[in-house]
N, C-alpha and C positions, 0 to 999 in steps of 0.2 A: 212690182212687175206682175203681169198676168201670163199664164201659160196658154198657148194656142196650138192645137193639133191641126196640121195641114196635110192635105192629100192631093191637091190639084195645083191650080195656077198660083196660089199663095206660097208655094214652095219655090217658085222661080225668083231668083235674085233680081232680075230686071223688073218684074211685076212689083216686088217689094220696094225697090228703089222708086219706081213711078208713084206708088200709092203712099209710101211712108217717108220718102226722102232718105232712106237708108236701106242697106241690106241687113238681114237678120243673122248672118253667119251660117255655120253648118247645121245648127240645131242638133237634135238627138232623135234617132229612129225610135219609133214606138208603134204600137198596134192598138186598134180599137175593135172591141168585140161587139157583136149585136147589130152591126150595120154592114151594108154593102154599098159599093159604088154603082151609081146609075148614070145615065147620060141625059143632060139637059141641053136641048137644042135651042140655041139662041139665034139672033138675026144673022150673025156672020160666022158663028163658030159653034162647036160642041164642047160643053163643060162637064166636069165631074161633079156629082152631087151625092151626098150621103143619104141613104134611106134606112130606116130601121129594118132589120132582117135577122131573125133568130138563127144562130149558128154561123153567121158570116163574120168575117174579119176584114179590116182594112189596114194596110200598112201605110204609115205616114211619117211626118217629121214634126217634132215638138219644138216650138220656138218660144221665146219670151218677148212680150210686147207691152207697151204702156197702155193704160186705160184710154188715153187720148188716141193712140193708134188703133185700138179696138173700135172706137167710134168711127174712125175713117174707114176701117174695113167693113163695118156694118153698112155704111152708106154705099160702099163699092158693091157688096154682095146683093143689096137690094131686096126686093120682095120675094124672090124665089127661094131665098135661104133664110134660116133663122139660126141665131147663135144659141147653143145649148151647152150646159155643163155636162161633161162626160168623165168617166173613170177609165183610164187606159190600162193595158196589160201590166205596165210598170207600177200600177197603183197610183199614178199621178192624176190629180184632178185638173182638167183643162177645158178650155172652150173649144167648140168645133162648130162649123157651119154645116147644117143639115137641111134637108128638104123642109120647106115651110108648107104644112098641110093646108093652110088657108090661102095659099097663093094661087093666082090664076095661071101661073107658069106650070102648074102640075100637068097640064095637058101636053106639055112639051118634054116630059120626062119618060124615058124608056128604060126598062130593066137592062142590066149589063149583058144578058144573053140574047137580046133581040138583035135581028140583022141590021 
């Protein structure tokens, strides 16, 4: 099993059921340092996205998923996100979906403090 740090829509049991055919349970709370949450404006909605940012922290939930499930999530997250290995405050090594600096979607990302 793989560890996955979630902070947005992937925390939602309905989204998990839709994407993975199951819910991931309660998970475990954890914190990621060195990143902040920004806003990615999509066609119909606004999504959270992680950006590297010194001194910032993001609260989230740690789940276990299979390698096959990660592949499904990679496809769901698309070009705006990239999956990276991170070390959480708990010292756990996990995957997290962060801003993809090579994505054309970067023009739709706003810092969390913008109106």
